[in-house]
C-alpha positions as CSV (number, residue, x, y, z in Angstrom):
1,M,56.5,42.4,-56.1
2,A,55.2,46.0,-55.4
3,T,52.5,47.7,-57.4
4,T,52.2,51.5,-57.3
5,V,49.6,53.7,-58.9
6,L,50.4,57.4,-59.5
7,V,48.0,59.9,-61.0
8,H,49.1,63.0,-62.9
9,R,47.1,66.0,-63.9
10,D,46.9,65.6,-67.7
11,P,48.6,63.8,-70.6
12,P,51.4,66.4,-71.0
13,T,52.2,66.3,-67.3
14,L,52.1,62.5,-67.4
15,A,54.5,62.3,-70.3
16,A,57.0,64.7,-68.7
17,A,56.8,62.8,-65.4
18,V,57.4,59.4,-67.0
19,A,60.3,60.9,-69.0
20,A,61.9,62.2,-65.8
21,R,61.3,58.9,-64.0
22,L,62.9,57.0,-66.9
23,V,66.0,59.1,-66.8
24,T,66.4,58.4,-63.1
25,R,65.9,54.7,-63.5
26,L,68.2,54.2,-66.5
27,V,71.0,56.3,-65.0
28,D,70.7,54.3,-61.7
29,V,70.9,51.0,-63.6
30,Q,73.9,52.2,-65.7
31,A,75.7,53.4,-62.6
32,A,75.3,50.0,-61.1
33,T,76.0,47.8,-64.1
34,G,77.4,49.9,-66.9
35,R,74.4,49.2,-69.2
36,A,70.6,49.3,-69.3
37,S,67.7,48.1,-71.4
38,V,64.2,49.5,-72.1
39,V,61.2,48.3,-74.0
40,L,59.4,51.1,-75.8
41,T,55.7,51.4,-76.5
42,G,53.7,53.3,-79.1
43,G,50.5,55.2,-78.9
44,S,50.0,58.9,-78.3
45,V,51.2,59.1,-74.7
46,G,54.0,56.6,-75.3
47,I,55.4,58.7,-78.1
48,A,54.7,61.9,-76.2
49,T,56.9,60.5,-73.4
50,L,59.7,60.0,-75.8
51,G,59.3,63.6,-77.1
52,A,59.3,64.9,-73.6
53,L,62.5,63.0,-72.9
54,A,64.1,64.5,-76.0
55,D,63.3,68.0,-74.8
56,M,64.8,67.4,-71.3
57,P,68.4,68.6,-70.6
58,A,68.6,65.7,-68.2
59,R,68.5,63.3,-71.2
60,D,72.2,63.7,-71.5
61,A,72.7,62.0,-68.1
62,I,71.8,58.7,-69.9
63,D,74.7,56.9,-71.5
64,W,72.9,56.3,-74.8
65,R,75.7,54.3,-76.2
66,N,75.1,51.7,-73.5
67,L,71.4,51.5,-73.7
68,D,69.6,48.5,-75.4
69,I,66.3,49.6,-76.9
70,W,63.6,47.1,-77.7
71,W,59.9,47.3,-78.7
72,G,56.9,45.6,-77.1
73,D,55.0,45.3,-80.3
74,E,54.9,46.6,-83.8
75,R,52.6,47.2,-86.7
76,F,53.7,44.8,-89.5
77,L,54.2,47.5,-92.1
78,P,57.0,48.5,-94.5
79,L,60.2,50.0,-93.0
80,G,59.8,53.7,-92.4
81,H,56.0,53.6,-92.6
82,A,54.5,56.5,-90.6
83,D,52.4,54.1,-88.5
84,R,55.2,52.0,-87.3
85,N,56.1,52.4,-83.6
86,E,59.8,52.4,-84.6
87,T,59.3,55.3,-87.1
88,Q,57.5,57.4,-84.5
89,A,60.1,56.6,-81.8
90,R,63.0,57.6,-84.1
91,A,61.4,60.9,-85.0
92,A,60.4,61.7,-81.4
93,L,63.7,60.7,-79.7
94,L,66.1,58.2,-81.1
95,D,67.3,60.4,-84.0
96,K,68.1,63.2,-81.5
97,V,70.4,61.3,-79.2
98,G,73.6,59.3,-79.6
99,V,72.3,55.8,-79.6
100,D,74.5,52.9,-80.8
101,P,72.6,51.6,-83.9
102,A,73.7,48.1,-83.0
103,R,71.8,48.3,-79.7
104,V,68.6,49.6,-81.2
105,H,66.4,46.5,-81.9
106,P,63.4,47.3,-84.0
107,M,60.9,44.6,-84.9
108,P,61.1,43.4,-88.5
109,A,59.1,45.2,-91.2
110,S,56.8,43.6,-93.8
111,D,59.3,44.4,-96.5
112,G,62.2,42.8,-94.7
113,P,64.0,39.5,-95.2
114,D,61.0,37.4,-94.1
115,G,58.6,39.1,-96.6
116,D,55.0,39.4,-95.6
117,D,55.2,36.6,-93.0
118,P,54.7,37.9,-89.4
119,E,55.4,34.5,-87.9
120,A,58.8,34.2,-89.5
121,A,59.5,37.8,-88.5
122,A,58.5,37.0,-85.0
123,E,60.9,34.1,-85.0
124,R,63.7,36.4,-86.2
125,Y,63.0,38.8,-83.3
126,A,62.9,35.9,-80.8
127,A,66.3,34.8,-82.0
128,E,67.6,38.3,-81.4
129,L,66.2,38.4,-77.9
130,K,67.6,35.0,-77.1
131,A,71.1,36.1,-78.3
132,A,70.9,39.2,-76.0
133,A,69.8,37.3,-72.9
134,R,72.5,36.8,-70.3
135,P,72.8,33.8,-67.9
136,E,71.4,35.8,-65.0
137,D,68.2,36.5,-67.1
138,H,67.2,32.8,-66.7
139,G,65.2,32.8,-69.9
140,I,65.0,33.2,-73.7
141,A,64.9,37.0,-73.5
142,P,66.6,39.7,-71.5
143,S,65.2,40.7,-68.2
144,F,64.5,44.3,-69.3
145,D,65.2,47.0,-66.8
146,V,62.0,48.9,-67.8
147,C,59.2,47.7,-70.0
148,L,56.8,50.5,-71.0
149,L,53.3,49.5,-71.9
150,G,50.2,51.3,-73.0
151,V,46.7,49.9,-72.3
152,G,43.8,50.0,-74.8
153,P,40.2,50.6,-74.0
154,D,39.7,46.8,-74.2
155,G,42.6,46.2,-71.8
156,H,45.1,45.0,-74.4
157,V,48.8,45.5,-73.8
158,A,51.4,45.3,-76.6
159,S,49.4,43.5,-79.3
160,L,47.9,41.0,-76.9
161,F,44.2,41.4,-77.3
162,P,41.4,39.7,-75.2
163,E,40.5,36.2,-76.4
164,K,43.1,36.2,-79.2
165,P,45.6,33.3,-79.5
166,A,48.7,35.4,-78.8
167,L,47.4,36.1,-75.3
168,Y,47.6,32.4,-74.4
169,E,51.2,31.9,-75.6
170,E,53.4,30.6,-72.8
171,V,56.4,29.2,-74.7
172,R,57.5,31.6,-77.4
173,S,58.9,35.0,-76.6
174,V,57.5,36.7,-79.6
175,V,54.5,36.0,-81.8
176,G,52.9,37.1,-85.1
177,V,49.4,38.5,-84.6
178,R,46.8,38.2,-87.3
179,G,43.3,39.6,-87.2
180,S,44.0,42.3,-84.7
181,P,40.7,44.1,-83.7
182,K,42.7,47.3,-83.9
183,P,44.1,48.2,-87.4
184,P,46.4,47.3,-88.9
185,P,45.3,43.7,-88.5
186,T,48.8,42.2,-88.7
187,R,51.4,42.8,-86.0
188,I,54.3,41.4,-84.0
189,S,54.2,41.3,-80.2
190,L,56.2,40.2,-77.2
191,T,54.3,37.5,-75.3
192,M,53.1,37.8,-71.7
193,P,55.9,35.6,-70.3
194,T,58.5,37.9,-72.0
195,I,56.8,41.0,-70.5
196,R,56.6,39.4,-67.1
197,G,60.4,38.7,-67.3
198,A,61.1,42.5,-67.1
199,K,62.4,43.8,-63.8
200,E,60.0,46.7,-63.9
201,V,56.8,47.1,-65.9
202,W,55.4,50.6,-66.3
203,F,51.9,51.1,-67.6
204,V,51.6,54.6,-69.1
205,V,47.9,55.4,-69.7
206,A,45.9,58.5,-70.5
207,G,42.3,59.2,-71.4
208,E,38.8,58.6,-70.1
209,D,38.3,55.8,-72.6
210,K,40.9,53.8,-70.8
211,A,39.3,54.3,-67.3
212,S,37.2,51.1,-67.3
213,A,40.1,48.9,-68.4
214,V,42.4,50.4,-65.8
215,H,39.8,49.9,-63.1
216,L,39.2,46.3,-64.1
217,A,42.9,45.5,-64.3
218,L,43.6,46.8,-60.8
219,S,40.5,45.4,-59.2
220,G,41.2,41.7,-59.7
221,A,39.9,41.0,-63.2
222,G,41.5,38.0,-64.9
223,P,44.1,38.4,-67.7
224,M,41.8,36.6,-70.2
225,Q,39.2,39.3,-69.7
226,I,41.7,42.2,-69.3
227,P,45.2,41.4,-70.6
228,A,46.7,44.2,-68.7
229,A,45.8,42.4,-65.5
230,G,48.3,39.7,-66.4
231,A,51.3,41.9,-67.0
232,S,53.6,42.7,-64.1
233,G,57.3,43.3,-63.4
234,R,59.5,40.9,-61.5
235,T,60.4,43.5,-58.9
236,R,58.1,46.4,-59.5
237,T,54.9,47.4,-61.4
238,L,54.0,51.0,-61.9
239,W,50.7,52.4,-63.1
240,L,51.3,55.9,-64.3
241,L,48.0,57.6,-65.2
242,D,46.4,60.9,-65.9
243,R,43.3,61.9,-64.0
244,A,40.9,60.8,-66.7
245,A,42.4,57.3,-66.9
246,A,42.2,57.0,-63.1
247,S,38.7,58.4,-62.8
248,K,37.1,55.1,-62.0
249,L,39.6,54.0,-59.4
250,P,38.8,54.2,-55.6
251,P,40.7,57.0,-53.9
252,S,42.4,54.5,-51.6
253,L,44.2,52.9,-54.6
254,A,45.6,55.9,-56.5
255,R,48.0,58.5,-55.2
256,L,48.0,62.0,-56.7
257,A,51.5,62.7,-58.0
258,S,50.9,66.3,-59.1
259,P,48.4,69.0,-58.3
């Protein structure tokens, strides 16, 4: 499994570069198989990437009707809440392209059928993942073509935080998360085995406050200390950074992708 680190000048350049790379990847997969899947992430640079994709003429090369869209985690809030990753993704991109609503898979909201029960909501999403898995996926979730992840200053990915129970889950594909150190405290998240089932995992990280976590994750720290260290793709792992996030990496590890 190959790991590549690419460094871009600043957050806008990073977002545009990730968007362009995503177009190429999804178009290639669809040309080979007729369909593709992607896991979206939230956060400022994750949503900026979706906005950059919406503004690209090349976005029309993607067959949006044959793209399955999932989420890595979600804030357990009412449907349409401004802080939900789904709400932000729809405003930035999904409402602007011709997606098939049946192939957009948002995580349940706190005012959904399960009520204010994140564990039941996680089970509902797990069932949806299992139903979408194909025999060649060899698991209880699809082997996503691309799984986008952000990284927090503490090294968390999705809503898998250091020393929290969700990080240790090895059986379930999705879990409810309570007591998140980052508000809001209640969330839903894919588990590490589900993330590692993706064909490609792309970390998209910007900001100097992430530099220590990036350095630790790429320098051999354990996943219990830095959850990002435990996430990888089955065939490829990409770290797509801006200069600030890469500022503590040795020059030998990171390749400058833009001037």
